[in-house]
C-alpha positions in Angstrom: -95.6 -188.1 -53.8 -98.7 -189.8 -52.5 -101.9 -189.0 -50.6 -102.8 -190.7 -47.3 -106.1 -192.3 -46.4 -107.1 -193.6 -43.0 -110.1 -195.9 -43.0 -111.5 -196.4 -39.5 -108.2 -197.0 -37.7 -108.4 -197.4 -33.9 -106.1 -198.3 -31.1 -106.7 -199.2 -27.4 -104.3 -200.0 -24.6 -106.1 -202.3 -22.3 -109.5 -200.6 -21.6 -108.2 -197.2 -22.6 -109.3 -196.2 -26.1 -106.3 -194.0 -27.3 -107.8 -193.6 -30.8 -111.4 -194.3 -31.7 -112.3 -195.3 -35.3 -110.9 -192.4 -37.4 -111.4 -191.6 -41.0 -109.2 -189.0 -42.7 -108.2 -188.4 -46.3 -105.1 -186.2 -47.0 -104.4 -185.4 -50.7 -101.0 -185.6 -52.2 -98.8 -182.6 -51.4 -101.0 -181.3 -48.6 -99.6 -180.0 -45.3 -102.0 -181.5 -42.7 -101.8 -180.8 -38.9 -103.2 -182.9 -36.2 -103.9 -180.6 -33.2 -105.0 -181.4 -29.7 -104.2 -181.4 -26.0 -101.9 -183.9 -24.3 -103.4 -187.4 -24.2 -105.9 -186.8 -27.0 -104.4 -189.6 -29.2 -102.6 -187.5 -31.8 -99.2 -189.1 -31.4 -100.7 -192.6 -31.3 -102.5 -191.8 -34.6 -99.2 -190.7 -36.1 -97.3 -193.8 -34.9 -100.0 -196.0 -36.5 -99.4 -194.1 -39.8 -95.6 -194.6 -39.4 -96.0 -198.3 -38.5 -94.7 -198.1 -34.9 -98.1 -199.0 -33.6 -100.4 -201.6 -35.2 -104.1 -200.6 -35.4 -106.6 -202.8 -33.6 -109.0 -202.0 -36.5 -109.0 -200.2 -39.8 -106.6 -199.7 -42.7 -103.9 -197.2 -43.7 -103.4 -196.4 -47.4 -100.5 -194.5 -48.9 -101.5 -193.7 -52.4 -103.4 -196.9 -53.5 -101.2 -199.2 -51.4 -102.4 -200.7 -48.2 -99.5 -200.3 -45.8 -101.3 -201.4 -42.6 -99.1 -204.5 -42.2 -95.9 -203.1 -43.6 -92.8 -202.6 -41.5 -91.9 -198.9 -40.8 -88.8 -199.1 -43.0 -90.8 -200.5 -45.9 -93.4 -197.7 -46.0 -91.4 -195.0 -47.7 -92.1 -192.6 -44.9 -89.8 -190.1 -43.3 -90.4 -189.2 -39.6 -89.0 -186.4 -37.4 -89.3 -187.2 -33.7 -89.9 -184.8 -30.8 -86.4 -185.5 -29.4 -84.8 -185.7 -32.9 -83.4 -189.2 -32.2 -80.0 -188.4 -33.5 -76.8 -190.4 -32.7 -74.5 -188.2 -30.6 -71.4 -190.2 -31.5 -71.9 -189.6 -35.2 -71.2 -186.6 -37.4 -74.0 -184.8 -39.2 -73.2 -186.6 -42.4 -73.2 -190.0 -40.7 -76.6 -189.3 -39.0 -78.2 -188.4 -42.3 -76.6 -191.3 -44.2 -77.7 -193.8 -41.6 -81.3 -194.0 -43.0 -80.0 -194.8 -46.4 -77.5 -197.5 -45.2 -80.1 -199.1 -43.0 -82.6 -199.6 -45.8 -82.6 -203.0 -47.4 -82.9 -202.1 -51.1 -81.8 -203.9 -54.2 -79.4 -203.2 -55.8 -77.5 -201.9 -52.7 -77.0 -198.2 -52.9 -73.4 -197.2 -53.6 -71.3 -195.0 -51.4 -71.1 -192.3 -54.1 -74.9 -192.3 -54.4 -75.2 -192.0 -50.6 -72.8 -189.1 -50.6 -74.8 -187.3 -53.3 -78.1 -187.8 -51.6 -76.8 -186.7 -48.2 -75.3 -183.6 -49.8 -78.6 -182.7 -51.4 -80.5 -183.3 -48.2 -78.1 -181.1 -46.2 -78.2 -178.4 -48.8 -82.1 -178.4 -48.6 -81.9 -177.6 -44.9 -78.9 -175.2 -45.3 -76.4 -177.4 -43.3 -73.9 -178.3 -46.0 -71.1 -176.6 -44.1 -71.9 -178.7 -41.0 -71.5 -182.0 -42.7 -68.5 -183.1 -40.7 -69.5 -181.6 -37.4 -70.3 -183.8 -34.4 -74.0 -183.6 -33.4 -73.4 -182.3 -29.8 -71.7 -179.3 -31.3 -74.9 -178.1 -33.0 -77.5 -175.8 -31.7 -81.0 -177.1 -31.0 -82.3 -175.6 -34.2 -79.5 -177.1 -36.2 -80.1 -180.5 -34.7 -83.8 -180.2 -35.7 -82.7 -179.5 -39.3 -80.4 -182.6 -39.3 -83.4 -184.7 -38.2 -85.4 -183.2 -41.1 -82.5 -183.9 -43.6 -82.4 -187.5 -42.3 -86.1 -187.9 -43.0 -85.8 -186.3 -46.5 -82.7 -188.2 -47.7 -84.7 -191.4 -48.3 -86.9 -189.4 -50.6 -90.1 -190.3 -48.7 -93.6 -190.3 -50.2 -94.9 -189.0 -46.8 -93.2 -186.9 -44.1 -94.3 -187.1 -40.5 -93.5 -184.6 -37.7 -94.2 -185.4 -34.0 -94.1 -182.1 -32.1 -90.7 -181.3 -33.5 -90.4 -177.7 -32.2 -91.3 -178.3 -28.5 -87.7 -178.3 -27.4 -86.8 -175.0 -29.0 -87.1 -171.5 -27.5 -89.8 -169.2 -28.8 -87.7 -167.2 -31.2 -86.1 -170.3 -32.7 -89.4 -172.0 -32.9 -90.9 -169.3 -35.0 -87.9 -169.3 -37.3 -87.8 -173.1 -37.7 -91.5 -173.5 -38.4 -91.2 -171.1 -41.3 -88.3 -173.1 -42.6 -90.3 -176.3 -42.4 -93.2 -174.7 -44.3 -90.9 -173.4 -47.0 -89.2 -176.8 -47.3 -92.5 -178.6 -47.6 -93.7 -176.2 -50.3 -90.4 -176.7 -52.2 -90.5 -180.5 -52.1 -94.3 -181.0 -52.4 -94.1 -183.9 -50.0 -97.4 -184.8 -48.3 -96.9 -183.9 -44.7 -98.6 -184.8 -41.4 -97.6 -182.6 -38.5 -98.7 -183.3 -34.9 -98.7 -180.5 -32.4 -100.5 -179.1 -29.3 -99.7 -175.5 -30.3 -102.5 -173.7 -32.0 -100.2 -171.1 -33.5 -98.1 -173.7 -35.2 -101.0 -175.5 -36.7 -102.7 -172.3 -37.9 -99.5 -170.9 -39.5 -98.3 -174.2 -41.1 -101.2 -176.3 -42.2 -103.4 -176.3 -45.3 -105.9 -178.2 -43.2 -106.2 -179.1 -39.5 -107.8 -181.9 -37.6 -108.7 -181.1 -34.0 -108.7 -184.1 -31.7 -110.1 -184.8 -28.2 -110.2 -188.0 -26.3 -109.2 -190.1 -29.3 -111.7 -188.6 -31.7 -111.5 -186.0 -34.5 -113.8 -183.2 -33.4 -113.5 -181.2 -36.7 -111.3 -181.1 -39.7 -110.9 -178.4 -42.3 -109.0 -175.3 -43.4 -107.7 -173.2 -40.5 -109.9 -170.2 -41.3 -113.1 -172.3 -41.4 -112.3 -174.0 -38.1 -111.5 -170.7 -36.4 -114.5 -168.8 -37.7 -117.0 -171.7 -37.7 -116.1 -174.1 -34.9 -118.2 -177.3 -34.8 -118.5 -177.2 -31.0 -117.4 -175.4 -27.9 -114.2 -177.5 -27.5 -112.9 -176.4 -31.0 -113.9 -172.8 -30.2 -112.0 -172.8 -27.0 -108.9 -174.9 -28.0 -108.3 -173.4 -31.4 -109.8 -169.9 -31.0 -109.0 -169.3 -27.4 -112.7 -168.5 -26.8 -114.2 -167.9 -23.3 -116.9 -170.4 -22.7 -120.0 -169.3 -20.7 -122.6 -171.9 -19.5 -125.8 -170.1 -20.0 -129.5 -170.5 -20.7 -131.3 -169.6 -24.0 -134.8 -168.3 -23.4 -137.9 -169.7 -25.0 -137.8 -167.3 -27.9 -134.1 -168.1 -28.5 -133.2 -164.4 -28.4 -131.8 -163.8 -24.9 -129.1 -165.7 -23.0 -128.7 -165.4 -19.3 -126.2 -166.5 -16.6 -125.9 -165.4 -12.9 -128.4 -162.6 -13.3 -126.7 -161.3 -16.5 -128.9 -161.1 -19.6 -127.6 -160.5 -23.1 -129.8 -160.1 -26.2 -128.9 -162.2 -29.2 -128.9 -160.2 -32.5 -131.6 -161.0 -35.1 -130.4 -163.6 -37.6 -127.6 -165.0 -35.4 -127.7 -168.8 -35.5 -128.9 -170.3 -32.2 -129.5 -173.8 -30.9 -132.9 -174.8 -29.5 -134.0 -173.0 -26.3 -132.5 -174.4 -23.1 -129.0 -174.9 -21.6 -126.4 -173.5 -24.0 -122.7 -172.5 -24.2 -121.7 -169.1 -25.5 -118.2 -169.0 -26.9 -116.6 -165.5 -27.2 -113.2 -165.1 -28.8 -110.9 -162.7 -27.1 -111.2 -160.2 -30.0 -115.0 -160.3 -29.6 -114.9 -158.2 -26.4 -114.2 -154.4 -26.2 -114.7 -151.8 -23.6 -117.9 -149.8 -23.7 -119.3 -146.8 -21.9 -121.6 -147.5 -19.0 -125.3 -147.4 -19.8 -125.1 -148.8 -23.3 -127.6 -151.4 -24.2 -126.4 -155.0 -24.6 -123.3 -154.7 -22.5 -121.9 -157.0 -19.8 -120.6 -155.6 -16.5 -117.4 -157.2 -15.4 -114.4 -156.9 -13.0 -110.9 -156.6 -14.3 -108.8 -159.4 -12.7 -105.5 -158.9 -14.7 -103.9 -157.3 -17.6 -100.9 -158.2 -19.8 -99.3 -155.6 -22.0 -97.8 -157.3 -25.1 -97.0 -154.2 -27.2 -99.5 -153.8 -30.0 -102.2 -155.6 -28.0 -103.2 -155.9 -24.3 -104.7 -159.0 -22.9 -107.3 -158.8 -20.1 -108.8 -161.4 -17.8 -112.2 -160.3 -16.4 -114.9 -161.7 -14.2 -118.6 -161.4 -15.3 -120.8 -163.0 -12.6 -118.8 -166.2 -11.9 -117.6 -166.6 -15.5 -114.0 -165.8 -16.5 -113.7 -163.8 -19.8 -110.6 -163.1 -21.9 -110.3 -160.0 -24.0 -107.6 -158.9 -26.4 -107.7 -155.3 -27.5 -105.4 -152.9 -29.4 -103.3 -151.2 -26.7 -104.0 -147.7 -28.1 -107.7 -148.0 -27.7 -108.0 -146.3 -24.4 -106.8 -149.1 -22.2 -104.3 -147.1 -20.0 -106.8 -146.6 -17.1 -108.3 -150.2 -17.2 -106.4 -151.8 -14.4 -107.0 -154.8 -12.1 -109.9 -154.1 -9.6 -111.7 -151.8 -11.9 -115.4 -152.4 -12.9 -115.9 -152.1 -16.6 -118.6 -152.5 -19.2 -117.9 -154.9 -22.1 -119.4 -154.7 -25.6 -119.8 -158.1 -27.3 -119.1 -158.3 -31.0 -121.2 -161.2 -32.2 -119.1 -161.7 -35.3 -116.6 -163.4 -33.0 -119.1 -165.5 -31.1 -120.8 -168.9 -31.4 -123.7 -170.5 -29.5 -123.9 -174.2 -28.9 -126.4 -176.5 -27.2 -125.0 -177.7 -23.9 -123.6 -181.2 -24.0 -125.6 -183.6 -21.9 
């Protein structure tokens, strides 16, 4: 296996900068996720790694080899596409074998070797019994596993996934992502996984890069990004935080918005006084008794019971807040239209200087 290194790669389409100069280093054997909203450049970045897009600037290294100018089929990379890109007129075996037969290697691989490698790849994704089945007869999850087997059969040094679970229903998505993680652990193949789903990235990856507008906003272990976001975008996109545009007073100890004042605990890290953004994760809000110090008055707009937890949308001044609380913690009488007091747990908050 090999690690991956990106040295300032960038790509524009006309005047649109899809990926700005990006530097990343992914050690051998790591499961690395690239996370971001639609249009942030994550798929373009993946396609440059795979060789389907040529960078306008920068270099791509796989191990110590500069592969920037190599053709996709010469890079030793397996890729699983969003739509799987399977051939419907072929059987499962023929789809998986296609990658081996299409490669120009010397000496030419024998039919017996192809059969052995395809059998091993199908066994790794638990599809040995489907070898002779036509692709259209498979379920969506099975087709996804065929696509993984086809990527694995060439024994790649690097495995790429481009939003591979977006076409699956929720239950199958949860099952399949666990299978992908177990398979990656078993093979030890360096893996780069592109997704817009925070849950996928958090559950699968050793490290995550969060992208916006063609740039990596922050990269690191999931827990670090979640608990110590670099900016309000990462706090909102990865942690689901409510963002409140506010003002930090001259002493840096009180924030205010729309007549609401909230004291900042001693020792809490704050930016310089002035315009700021308060990010509160959903678990950072709980319901309080009226008259407590340091609470926020709000109006309940909606509630969604999900079993163990209940999600609330609330309005504090003109700011929308989201709270996620354990359903057994006295939430039965908290219904839309009710005025409530909210306690803020600063362990689940961050304060940032407002972007200018």
